[in-house]
C-alpha positions in Angstrom: 2.3 -58.2 2.1 -0.4 -60.7 3.0 -1.6 -63.4 0.6 -5.3 -63.2 -0.1 -6.8 -65.5 -2.8 -8.7 -63.5 -5.4 -12.1 -64.7 -4.1 -11.2 -63.7 -0.5 -10.1 -60.3 -1.7 -13.3 -59.9 -3.6 -15.4 -60.9 -0.5 -13.6 -58.3 1.6 -14.0 -55.6 -1.0 -17.7 -56.4 -1.4 -18.4 -56.1 2.3 -16.4 -52.8 2.5 -18.3 -51.4 -0.5 -21.5 -52.3 1.3 -20.3 -50.5 4.4 -19.4 -47.5 2.3 -22.8 -47.4 0.7 -24.5 -47.6 4.1 -22.2 -44.9 5.4 -23.0 -42.6 2.5 -26.7 -43.2 3.3 -26.2 -42.3 7.0 -24.5 -39.0 6.0 -27.3 -38.2 3.6 -29.9 -39.0 6.3 -28.2 -36.8 8.9 -27.9 -33.9 6.4 -31.6 -34.3 5.5 -32.7 -34.4 9.1 -34.1 -37.9 9.1 -35.6 -39.5 12.2 -32.8 -40.3 14.7 -33.8 -44.0 15.1 -33.7 -44.5 11.3 -30.2 -43.0 11.3 -29.1 -45.4 14.1 -30.5 -48.4 12.2 -28.6 -47.4 9.1 -25.4 -46.8 11.2 -25.8 -50.3 12.6 -25.8 -51.6 9.1 -22.5 -49.9 8.5 -21.0 -51.5 11.6 -22.4 -54.9 10.7 -20.9 -54.7 7.2 -17.5 -53.8 8.8 -17.7 -56.7 11.3 -18.4 -59.0 8.4 -15.3 -57.7 6.5 -13.2 -58.1 9.6 -14.4 -61.7 9.9 -13.2 -62.5 6.4 -9.9 -60.8 6.9 -9.4 -62.6 10.2 -10.3 -66.0 8.6 -7.7 -65.4 5.8 -5.1 -64.3 8.4 -5.7 -67.5 10.4 -5.5 -69.7 7.3 -2.3 -68.1 6.0 -0.2 -66.0 8.3 -1.0 -67.9 11.5 -0.3 -71.2 9.9 3.1 -69.9 8.6 3.9 -68.6 12.1 3.1 -71.9 13.7 5.3 -73.7 11.1 8.1 -71.3 11.9 7.8 -71.8 15.7 6.2 -68.3 16.2 2.8 -69.5 17.5 3.0 -67.5 20.7 3.8 -64.2 18.9 0.9 -64.8 16.5 -1.5 -65.6 19.3 -0.5 -62.5 21.2 -0.9 -60.4 18.0 -4.5 -61.6 17.6 -5.3 -61.2 21.3 -4.1 -57.6 21.1 -6.6 -56.9 18.3 -9.5 -58.2 20.3 -8.3 -56.3 23.4 -8.5 -53.0 21.4 -12.0 -53.7 20.3 -13.4 -53.7 23.8 
């Protein structure tokens, strides 16, 4: 289990709830036949909210898990793990 300070956990959840709200709006817009460009704009808001949540999670990971890995002589493994995440996102 990863350690997340309460404020970090709240920041992550806040951003995810924003994304959830935007996604619900996208679904409603598609069901109602809204203009395609408007749907895309709302979808982009979902993606941005998720990126922001990912950023907070990554920041926490770097400040906690990665620091612990470096202290334990596992820096290369930790770096590779992070690089693999970014390779998947392309």
